[in-house]
C-alpha positions as CSV (number, residue, x, y, z in Angstrom):
1,M,-17.2,-11.9,17.7
2,I,-15.1,-10.0,15.2
3,K,-12.1,-11.9,13.7
4,K,-8.7,-10.4,13.2
5,V,-7.6,-9.7,9.6
6,K,-4.0,-10.0,8.5
7,I,-2.8,-8.0,5.5
8,T,0.6,-8.6,4.0
9,V,2.3,-6.4,1.3
10,I,3.3,-8.8,-1.4
11,R,4.3,-6.4,-4.2
12,K,4.7,-2.7,-4.9
13,I,4.4,-1.5,-8.5
14,H,5.0,2.0,-9.8
15,Y,3.5,3.0,-13.2
16,G,5.6,6.0,-14.2
17,D,3.7,6.5,-17.5
18,L,0.4,6.7,-15.6
19,S,1.7,9.0,-13.0
20,A,3.2,11.3,-15.6
21,M,-0.3,11.9,-17.0
22,Y,-1.4,13.8,-13.9
23,E,-0.7,17.4,-13.2
24,N,0.9,16.9,-9.8
25,P,2.3,13.3,-9.7
26,M,3.5,11.9,-6.5
27,E,7.0,10.6,-6.5
28,H,6.9,8.9,-3.2
29,A,3.3,7.9,-2.5
30,C,3.8,4.7,-0.5
31,D,6.0,3.9,2.6
32,M,5.1,0.2,2.7
33,Q,7.7,-2.5,2.2
34,E,7.2,-5.9,0.7
35,G,6.7,-8.5,3.4
36,Q,5.3,-5.9,5.9
37,T,2.2,-7.1,7.7
38,F,-0.7,-5.4,9.4
39,I,-3.2,-7.0,11.7
40,S,-6.6,-5.4,12.4
41,K,-7.8,-5.2,16.0
42,D,-11.3,-4.8,17.4
43,N,-11.0,-1.9,19.8
C-alpha cells in the first residue's frame, strides 16, 4: 500500500543577484502561493 504525501508551500524566496548572473533569467518562474497544498495520489 502506497501512502499519500502532502506537500505545503511554506515560503517563496527570490534571489535577484543569483538570477542576474544567468544569461536568460526568469522573472516569473513559480506560480505557487504560500499555504498552497498538494497531495499525491496512487493512480
